[in-house]
Each structure stands twice: as structure tokens, then as C-alpha cells.
GUVO-273558 format. One record per residue (C-alpha): residue in one letter; residue number from 1; x, y, z. Coordinates in steps of 0.001 Angstrom, whole numbers. Layout:
BEGIN
{residu = A; num = NUM; xx = X; yy = Y; zz = Z}
...
END
This chain:
BEGIN
{residu = M; num = 1; xx = -1329; yy = -79534; zz = 4937}
{residu = Q; num = 2; xx = -1941; yy = -76719; zz = 7396}
{residu = N; num = 3; xx = -5272; yy = -75157; zz = 8343}
{residu = A; num = 4; xx = -6742; yy = -73665; zz = 5167}
{residu = D; num = 5; xx = -6942; yy = -70217; zz = 6754}
{residu = N; num = 6; xx = -3513; yy = -70247; zz = 8413}
{residu = T; num = 7; xx = -1852; yy = -66812; zz = 8407}
{residu = Y; num = 8; xx = 1659; yy = -65650; zz = 9309}
{residu = G; num = 9; xx = 1703; yy = -64280; zz = 12839}
{residu = N; num = 10; xx = -1733; yy = -65492; zz = 13901}
{residu = E; num = 11; xx = -158; yy = -67376; zz = 16790}
{residu = K; num = 12; xx = 429; yy = -63977; zz = 18394}
{residu = T; num = 13; xx = -3333; yy = -63411; zz = 18717}
{residu = A; num = 14; xx = -2614; yy = -59847; zz = 17738}
{residu = K; num = 15; xx = -5350; yy = -57301; zz = 17345}
{residu = A; num = 16; xx = -5625; yy = -54757; zz = 14564}
{residu = V; num = 17; xx = -3996; yy = -51434; zz = 15333}
{residu = I; num = 18; xx = -6213; yy = -48454; zz = 14607}
{residu = V; num = 19; xx = -4311; yy = -45337; zz = 13549}
{residu = G; num = 20; xx = -5663; yy = -41857; zz = 12959}
{residu = S; num = 21; xx = -8801; yy = -40029; zz = 14033}
{residu = N; num = 22; xx = -10940; yy = -41914; zz = 11531}
{residu = P; num = 23; xx = -10519; yy = -45679; zz = 11957}
{residu = M; num = 24; xx = -12479; yy = -46588; zz = 8848}
{residu = I; num = 25; xx = -10330; yy = -47294; zz = 5808}
{residu = I; num = 26; xx = -12031; yy = -46446; zz = 2534}
{residu = V; num = 27; xx = -11186; yy = -48665; zz = -431}
{residu = H; num = 28; xx = -11892; yy = -47003; zz = -3760}
{residu = H; num = 29; xx = -12779; yy = -50221; zz = -5524}
{residu = L; num = 30; xx = -12736; yy = -50605; zz = -9295}
{residu = N; num = 31; xx = -14478; yy = -53701; zz = -10621}
{residu = D; num = 32; xx = -12245; yy = -56461; zz = -12024}
{residu = S; num = 33; xx = -9076; yy = -54846; zz = -10751}
{residu = R; num = 34; xx = -6193; yy = -55187; zz = -8357}
{residu = S; num = 35; xx = -8275; yy = -53526; zz = -5648}
{residu = Q; num = 36; xx = -9996; yy = -56885; zz = -5033}
{residu = R; num = 37; xx = -6864; yy = -58120; zz = -3269}
{residu = I; num = 38; xx = -6993; yy = -55115; zz = -923}
{residu = L; num = 39; xx = -10489; yy = -56145; zz = 156}
{residu = W; num = 40; xx = -9165; yy = -59658; zz = 743}
{residu = L; num = 41; xx = -6283; yy = -58356; zz = 2871}
{residu = L; num = 42; xx = -8643; yy = -56324; zz = 5041}
{residu = E; num = 43; xx = -10914; yy = -59336; zz = 5493}
{residu = E; num = 44; xx = -7921; yy = -61463; zz = 6548}
{residu = L; num = 45; xx = -6985; yy = -58867; zz = 9155}
{residu = Q; num = 46; xx = -10608; yy = -58203; zz = 10119}
{residu = V; num = 47; xx = -9992; yy = -54489; zz = 9820}
{residu = P; num = 48; xx = -13167; yy = -52410; zz = 9336}
{residu = Y; num = 49; xx = -13437; yy = -50757; zz = 5935}
{residu = E; num = 50; xx = -15830; yy = -49035; zz = 3607}
{residu = I; num = 51; xx = -16097; yy = -49644; zz = -141}
{residu = R; num = 52; xx = -16682; yy = -46866; zz = -2651}
{residu = R; num = 53; xx = -17399; yy = -48400; zz = -6033}
{residu = Y; num = 54; xx = -16264; yy = -47395; zz = -9498}
{residu = Q; num = 55; xx = -17142; yy = -49133; zz = -12775}
{residu = R; num = 56; xx = -14931; yy = -49616; zz = -15794}
{residu = D; num = 57; xx = -16114; yy = -48253; zz = -19104}
{residu = A; num = 58; xx = -17920; yy = -51142; zz = -20799}
{residu = V; num = 59; xx = -16142; yy = -50517; zz = -24117}
{residu = T; num = 60; xx = -12650; yy = -49259; zz = -23231}
{residu = R; num = 61; xx = -12389; yy = -51057; zz = -19862}
{residu = L; num = 62; xx = -10754; yy = -47916; zz = -18477}
{residu = A; num = 63; xx = -11404; yy = -46534; zz = -15012}
{residu = P; num = 64; xx = -13934; yy = -43698; zz = -14763}
{residu = P; num = 65; xx = -12719; yy = -40088; zz = -14425}
{residu = E; num = 66; xx = -14212; yy = -39883; zz = -10924}
{residu = L; num = 67; xx = -11179; yy = -41723; zz = -9568}
{residu = K; num = 68; xx = -9033; yy = -38700; zz = -10418}
{residu = A; num = 69; xx = -10866; yy = -36827; zz = -7686}
{residu = I; num = 70; xx = -9225; yy = -39229; zz = -5220}
{residu = H; num = 71; xx = -5743; yy = -39201; zz = -6768}
{residu = P; num = 72; xx = -4469; yy = -37457; zz = -9924}
{residu = L; num = 73; xx = -3480; yy = -40751; zz = -11571}
{residu = G; num = 74; xx = -7066; yy = -41969; zz = -11504}
{residu = K; num = 75; xx = -6003; yy = -45563; zz = -10858}
{residu = S; num = 76; xx = -7179; yy = -48329; zz = -8556}
{residu = P; num = 77; xx = -6377; yy = -49545; zz = -5982}
{residu = V; num = 78; xx = -6294; yy = -46453; zz = -3865}
{residu = I; num = 79; xx = -7280; yy = -46142; zz = -222}
{residu = T; num = 80; xx = -7930; yy = -43278; zz = 2126}
{residu = D; num = 81; xx = -7237; yy = -43642; zz = 5827}
{residu = G; num = 82; xx = -7551; yy = -40847; zz = 8335}
{residu = G; num = 83; xx = -6881; yy = -38165; zz = 5739}
{residu = R; num = 84; xx = -4045; yy = -40042; zz = 3999}
{residu = V; num = 85; xx = -4305; yy = -41187; zz = 393}
{residu = I; num = 86; xx = -2257; yy = -44279; zz = -467}
{residu = I; num = 87; xx = -1772; yy = -45651; zz = -3999}
{residu = E; num = 88; xx = 16; yy = -48687; zz = -5483}
{residu = S; num = 89; xx = -896; yy = -52222; zz = -4406}
{residu = G; num = 90; xx = 2425; yy = -53018; zz = -2754}
{residu = A; num = 91; xx = 2498; yy = -49757; zz = -823}
{residu = I; num = 92; xx = -1121; yy = -50229; zz = 272}
{residu = I; num = 93; xx = -490; yy = -53785; zz = 1470}
{residu = D; num = 94; xx = 2626; yy = -52701; zz = 3341}
{residu = Y; num = 95; xx = 810; yy = -49713; zz = 4878}
{residu = I; num = 96; xx = -2206; yy = -51726; zz = 6042}
{residu = I; num = 97; xx = -98; yy = -54496; zz = 7559}
{residu = R; num = 98; xx = 2254; yy = -52059; zz = 9330}
{residu = R; num = 99; xx = -453; yy = -49738; zz = 10586}
{residu = H; num = 100; xx = -3333; yy = -52127; zz = 11192}
{residu = G; num = 101; xx = -1915; yy = -55664; zz = 11198}
{residu = G; num = 102; xx = -616; yy = -55909; zz = 14727}
{residu = G; num = 103; xx = 2263; yy = -58154; zz = 13628}
{residu = R; num = 104; xx = 179; yy = -60407; zz = 11423}
{residu = L; num = 105; xx = 704; yy = -61387; zz = 7779}
{residu = Q; num = 106; xx = 4400; yy = -60537; zz = 7678}
{residu = P; num = 107; xx = 7574; yy = -62039; zz = 9160}
{residu = D; num = 108; xx = 9597; yy = -60331; zz = 11859}
{residu = P; num = 109; xx = 11538; yy = -57544; zz = 10059}
{residu = A; num = 110; xx = 14733; yy = -58712; zz = 11781}
{residu = T; num = 111; xx = 14613; yy = -62151; zz = 10115}
{residu = P; num = 112; xx = 15804; yy = -63382; zz = 6697}
{residu = A; num = 113; xx = 12193; yy = -64391; zz = 5968}
{residu = Y; num = 114; xx = 11303; yy = -60699; zz = 5925}
{residu = D; num = 115; xx = 13827; yy = -60107; zz = 3128}
{residu = D; num = 116; xx = 12116; yy = -62844; zz = 1094}
{residu = Y; num = 117; xx = 8763; yy = -61271; zz = 1889}
{residu = V; num = 118; xx = 9834; yy = -57848; zz = 594}
{residu = Q; num = 119; xx = 11324; yy = -59434; zz = -2526}
{residu = W; num = 120; xx = 7974; yy = -61039; zz = -3367}
{residu = L; num = 121; xx = 6143; yy = -57752; zz = -2744}
{residu = H; num = 122; xx = 8292; yy = -56077; zz = -5401}
{residu = F; num = 123; xx = 8445; yy = -59022; zz = -7784}
{residu = A; num = 124; xx = 4688; yy = -59138; zz = -8325}
{residu = E; num = 125; xx = 4301; yy = -55809; zz = -10113}
{residu = G; num = 126; xx = 7948; yy = -55082; zz = -10897}
{residu = S; num = 127; xx = 8560; yy = -58287; zz = -12861}
{residu = A; num = 128; xx = 5728; yy = -60802; zz = -13103}
{residu = M; num = 129; xx = 2924; yy = -58513; zz = -14300}
{residu = L; num = 130; xx = 4859; yy = -56876; zz = -17141}
{residu = P; num = 131; xx = 4820; yy = -59709; zz = -19703}
{residu = L; num = 132; xx = 1195; yy = -60518; zz = -18855}
{residu = L; num = 133; xx = 215; yy = -56917; zz = -19561}
{residu = L; num = 134; xx = 2338; yy = -56793; zz = -22693}
{residu = K; num = 135; xx = 543; yy = -59846; zz = -24052}
{residu = L; num = 136; xx = -2778; yy = -58077; zz = -23583}
{residu = Y; num = 137; xx = -1613; yy = -54873; zz = -25257}
{residu = V; num = 138; xx = 196; yy = -56382; zz = -28238}
{residu = S; num = 139; xx = -2721; yy = -58720; zz = -28917}
{residu = R; num = 140; xx = -4527; yy = -55634; zz = -30185}
{residu = L; num = 141; xx = -1894; yy = -55074; zz = -32875}
{residu = G; num = 142; xx = -2800; yy = -58066; zz = -35005}
{residu = D; num = 143; xx = 3; yy = -59248; zz = -37298}
{residu = A; num = 144; xx = 2218; yy = -56390; zz = -36109}
{residu = A; num = 145; xx = 2578; yy = -58223; zz = -32784}
{residu = A; num = 146; xx = 4359; yy = -61199; zz = -34345}
{residu = P; num = 147; xx = 7959; yy = -60002; zz = -33706}
{residu = L; num = 148; xx = 7220; yy = -59371; zz = -30022}
{residu = S; num = 149; xx = 5127; yy = -62428; zz = -29189}
{residu = P; num = 150; xx = 7890; yy = -65056; zz = -28797}
{residu = R; num = 151; xx = 9796; yy = -62888; zz = -26335}
{residu = I; num = 152; xx = 6646; yy = -62107; zz = -24354}
{residu = E; num = 153; xx = 5648; yy = -65779; zz = -24185}
{residu = S; num = 154; xx = 9170; yy = -66673; zz = -23067}
{residu = E; num = 155; xx = 9051; yy = -64149; zz = -20238}
{residu = I; num = 156; xx = 5603; yy = -65297; zz = -19122}
{residu = A; num = 157; xx = 6890; yy = -68859; zz = -18932}
{residu = N; num = 158; xx = 10016; yy = -67672; zz = -17122}
{residu = H; num = 159; xx = 8107; yy = -65848; zz = -14398}
{residu = L; num = 160; xx = 5300; yy = -68369; zz = -13947}
{residu = G; num = 161; xx = 7888; yy = -71144; zz = -13830}
{residu = F; num = 162; xx = 9787; yy = -69310; zz = -11098}
{residu = I; num = 163; xx = 6620; yy = -68915; zz = -9019}
{residu = N; num = 164; xx = 5684; yy = -72549; zz = -9582}
{residu = T; num = 165; xx = 9110; yy = -73787; zz = -8478}
{residu = S; num = 166; xx = 9061; yy = -71515; zz = -5425}
{residu = L; num = 167; xx = 5730; yy = -72996; zz = -4317}
{residu = A; num = 168; xx = 6880; yy = -76616; zz = -4504}
{residu = N; num = 169; xx = 6181; yy = -78489; zz = -1250}
{residu = R; num = 170; xx = 4662; yy = -75456; zz = 467}
{residu = D; num = 171; xx = 1216; yy = -73948; zz = 807}
{residu = Y; num = 172; xx = 2230; yy = -70303; zz = 465}
{residu = L; num = 173; xx = 5197; yy = -68273; zz = -727}
{residu = L; num = 174; xx = 6976; yy = -68243; zz = 2635}
{residu = G; num = 175; xx = 5893; yy = -71664; zz = 3853}
{residu = D; num = 176; xx = 2779; yy = -72953; zz = 5610}
{residu = A; num = 177; xx = 1159; yy = -69591; zz = 6377}
{residu = L; num = 178; xx = -289; yy = -66809; zz = 4262}
{residu = T; num = 179; xx = 1473; yy = -63419; zz = 4209}
{residu = G; num = 180; xx = 914; yy = -60114; zz = 2479}
{residu = A; num = 181; xx = 3255; yy = -61352; zz = -245}
{residu = D; num = 182; xx = 668; yy = -63954; zz = -1261}
{residu = V; num = 183; xx = -1984; yy = -61258; zz = -1356}
{residu = Q; num = 184; xx = 213; yy = -59053; zz = -3533}
{residu = L; num = 185; xx = 1102; yy = -61841; zz = -5967}
{residu = S; num = 186; xx = -2437; yy = -63238; zz = -6078}
{residu = F; num = 187; xx = -3497; yy = -61083; zz = -9040}
{residu = V; num = 188; xx = -627; yy = -62477; zz = -11100}
{residu = G; num = 189; xx = -1734; yy = -66018; zz = -10311}
{residu = E; num = 190; xx = -5322; yy = -65242; zz = -11179}
{residu = I; num = 191; xx = -4737; yy = -63344; zz = -14396}
{residu = A; num = 192; xx = -2293; yy = -66013; zz = -15561}
{residu = A; num = 193; xx = -5320; yy = -68180; zz = -16314}
{residu = T; num = 194; xx = -6338; yy = -65689; zz = -19017}
{residu = R; num = 195; xx = -2859; yy = -65139; zz = -20510}
{residu = A; num = 196; xx = -1270; yy = -68595; zz = -20243}
{residu = N; num = 197; xx = -1958; yy = -72254; zz = -19571}
{residu = R; num = 198; xx = -1928; yy = -72034; zz = -15783}
{residu = A; num = 199; xx = -2538; yy = -75789; zz = -15493}
{residu = A; num = 200; xx = 991; yy = -76285; zz = -16846}
{residu = Y; num = 201; xx = 2212; yy = -74919; zz = -13494}
{residu = P; num = 202; xx = 601; yy = -77292; zz = -10984}
{residu = D; num = 203; xx = 2012; yy = -75784; zz = -7790}
{residu = L; num = 204; xx = 970; yy = -72310; zz = -8929}
{residu = E; num = 205; xx = -2472; yy = -73644; zz = -9834}
{residu = A; num = 206; xx = -2845; yy = -75333; zz = -6440}
{residu = W; num = 207; xx = -1775; yy = -72133; zz = -4653}
{residu = V; num = 208; xx = -4435; yy = -70096; zz = -6457}
{residu = R; num = 209; xx = -7123; yy = -72653; zz = -5629}
{residu = R; num = 210; xx = -5926; yy = -72713; zz = -2018}
{residu = F; num = 211; xx = -6066; yy = -68979; zz = -1394}
{residu = Q; num = 212; xx = -9339; yy = -68594; zz = -3277}
{residu = A; num = 213; xx = -10892; yy = -71135; zz = -916}
{residu = R; num = 214; xx = -10010; yy = -69094; zz = 2176}
{residu = S; num = 215; xx = -12972; yy = -67734; zz = 4100}
{residu = A; num = 216; xx = -11593; yy = -64176; zz = 4032}
{residu = Y; num = 217; xx = -11150; yy = -64336; zz = 250}
{residu = Q; num = 218; xx = -14737; yy = -65473; zz = -140}
{residu = A; num = 219; xx = -15938; yy = -62716; zz = 2199}
{residu = A; num = 220; xx = -14097; yy = -60154; zz = 48}
{residu = L; num = 221; xx = -15831; yy = -61500; zz = -3048}
{residu = S; num = 222; xx = -19198; yy = -61146; zz = -1354}
{residu = R; num = 223; xx = -18515; yy = -57538; zz = -455}
{residu = G; num = 224; xx = -16652; yy = -56532; zz = -3605}
{residu = G; num = 225; xx = -19088; yy = -57786; zz = -6185}
{residu = P; num = 226; xx = -18491; yy = -59690; zz = -9445}
{residu = Y; num = 227; xx = -14828; yy = -60485; zz = -10122}
{residu = S; num = 228; xx = -13922; yy = -62181; zz = -13388}
{residu = F; num = 229; xx = -10689; yy = -63767; zz = -12155}
{residu = A; num = 230; xx = -12111; yy = -65749; zz = -9208}
{residu = S; num = 231; xx = -11931; yy = -69135; zz = -10887}
END
């Protein structure tokens, strides 16, 4: 087992790269949302950032309309950095690592490992999250959900099984060290505990426990506030 806080590229002792006239990234942080992983990423990189907080509606659980003042979609995560507005978790993680990571948390783009890294970045939201979200939405349909449920459960098992198998005999998705791909996929691992029996996937379960124990993850929790999926 490697150092609990091992990260890809940390042997380079790279420093964060500050881009733009305003070095302070602003994270528009919605409670209990994917923006928590952006805070974690910034803590891993030790990049300075500011949090602007938004609360979900207590009844609908939707984001408040104030987020539309930042971007027309009104979704989180969204960051602003030196006048730029960046949306979408994968794009934000890629942007922060390229612009502020100094070579950390991603493989060398010239290596095959980088191709695996990019695949995981896309897999998280492009494949793995869909059946988990569908289970949430169709659960509100009552008996009308019955025809869809077997297919949804099958796809959840398919994707969680793939992640579990990929994590066998390794600490993180690409090996012994954390990358941005782990940060991107982390929300899938966490929310799986509320949509499936995560304990049935022991390597996935161990991975979630491992990254949640990291000092940067815990620092992000302290700054971000209550987060229902940190368990």
C-alpha cells in the first residue's frame, strides 16, 4: 500500500501554475453536489480558491435561480477564473489540472496512461452516472417504473462491476497514485451507496474509503460544509 496521500506527478515537486490577472479561482458551490469534488481537487493541488455558496431548495432539491447569474444553465459545479467561466465537472477538472496543476494529477499526455486517464474522465458522467440518475428519477413514478427498473438495475451493476474490476489490486484507477480521474469518478462511487449495495463491490468500496480518508478530501469537507455522501 502506498502513502495514503500519494498523487500522480508529485515526485516532480511541481508548483501550481497561476494563470490570468486574478489568481483566485471562485468555486460556485452548491450543497450536496458534484462541486464538492472540485473543492477536493483544489485542496489536493493546494491552489488558492474562494467559495461562493448556494443552497438547494429544501423541497425540490433544485439549485437556486442565483446560479443562472453565473451561467445560463444554472448548474453546479461552475468556476470562474480570471474572467473565464467554466462549467461541467470533467472540463473543470481538466482545466484546473492543465492551468494550475504544474504536471500533477495526470499522466504525461504522450503516454498510454494518459489515454486511460481521459477515458475515465469521460466514463464518469457519460456512462456511469446515467443509470444512477435514472433510478432516482423513475423511483418517483411508483408502479409506472416497473418496466424500466430491471434494465436500470442491470446497467448499475454493469458499471459498478466494471469499476470494481478495474480497481482490483490497485489503490486508484491508474495504479498507486491519485489522478484527476479518481476525483471525477468519486461522485459515482459515493452516490452508489444510496442507489445500490456498494458493499457488493469490495474494491470500489475500499477505493471510496481510501480517497475519503485523504487529508485534502477532509480539508475540502471542512471548507465546503455538510455533504451527505461523505460516508
